[in-house]
Legacy VTK file of the C-alpha trace (Angstrom):
# vtk DataFile Version 3.0
C-alpha trace
ASCII
DATASET POLYDATA
POINTS 97 float
-15.758 56.093 -25.134
-14.605 56.965 -21.618
-11.080 56.554 -20.289
-11.814 53.564 -18.062
-13.272 51.642 -20.965
-10.032 52.173 -23.000
-8.032 50.977 -19.977
-10.283 47.958 -19.673
-9.740 47.044 -23.327
-5.950 47.406 -22.881
-6.033 45.226 -19.768
-7.976 42.553 -21.594
-5.526 42.618 -24.510
-2.623 42.210 -22.064
-4.387 39.411 -20.230
-5.127 37.567 -23.489
-1.478 37.916 -24.576
-0.226 36.610 -21.235
-2.679 33.657 -21.300
-1.458 32.727 -24.795
2.146 32.746 -23.754
1.460 30.716 -20.635
-0.632 28.177 -22.612
2.216 27.885 -25.115
4.772 27.258 -22.298
2.497 24.577 -20.734
2.016 22.672 -23.966
5.706 22.741 -24.686
6.803 21.523 -21.241
3.951 18.980 -20.831
5.657 16.551 -23.207
8.791 16.163 -21.056
8.229 13.816 -18.128
9.062 15.198 -14.712
10.359 11.772 -13.594
12.290 9.597 -15.991
10.727 6.211 -16.661
13.861 4.505 -15.408
13.737 6.252 -11.975
12.852 3.894 -9.047
9.539 4.459 -7.328
9.709 5.962 -3.847
7.499 4.570 -1.137
5.292 7.662 -1.261
4.678 7.137 -4.907
3.788 3.441 -4.576
0.153 2.493 -4.624
-1.426 1.959 -1.190
-1.389 -1.552 0.191
-4.625 -2.729 1.732
-5.163 -5.577 4.134
-6.720 -8.562 2.394
-10.246 -9.182 3.492
-10.656 -12.131 5.847
-13.568 -14.041 4.473
-13.600 -16.604 7.291
-15.973 -14.516 9.386
-18.995 -12.673 8.210
-18.878 -9.452 6.186
-20.490 -7.648 9.041
-17.669 -8.695 11.411
-15.073 -7.548 8.904
-16.775 -4.138 8.485
-17.103 -3.777 12.293
-13.376 -4.570 12.669
-12.377 -2.006 10.026
-14.640 0.654 11.477
-13.202 0.083 14.926
-9.618 0.385 13.514
-10.693 3.632 11.858
-12.157 4.979 15.082
-9.028 4.015 16.996
-6.939 5.989 14.487
-9.239 9.007 14.847
-8.990 8.830 18.661
-5.154 8.686 18.385
-5.173 11.708 16.059
-7.387 13.622 18.398
-5.037 12.868 21.322
-2.034 13.942 19.314
-3.719 17.209 18.246
-4.732 17.894 21.829
-1.230 17.194 23.084
0.297 19.433 20.447
-2.162 22.322 21.165
-1.501 21.972 24.904
2.236 22.174 24.412
1.937 25.169 22.049
-0.318 27.038 24.537
2.078 26.253 27.389
4.969 27.629 25.363
2.989 30.796 24.547
2.201 31.325 28.291
5.783 31.056 29.368
7.203 34.458 30.262
9.949 35.734 28.013
9.096 33.573 25.054
LINES 1 98
97 0 1 2 3 4 5 6 7 8 9 10 11 12 13 14 15 16 17 18 19 20 21 22 23 24 25 26 27 28 29 30 31 32 33 34 35 36 37 38 39 40 41 42 43 44 45 46 47 48 49 50 51 52 53 54 55 56 57 58 59 60 61 62 63 64 65 66 67 68 69 70 71 72 73 74 75 76 77 78 79 80 81 82 83 84 85 86 87 88 89 90 91 92 93 94 95 96
């Protein structure tokens, strides 16, 4: 057997040993909750709140309204990205920065 094969076997043995210790640590710590059950929920942890569907109009009108709201958000995000990129480029072009 060549030298590299012996090194490969030793590396595999080390990797297996490491994987076993990591797996043991994960199973031990997985039983302790990260957040106590009595802790209050933050807003970011709360489930998302959706607008109730207005069934007065047709479903098509409701879908069209939601799609238009989505597109408005996307346009706003595009404007914000463009504004940010323009400001960063302007800062980069300033002499001495």
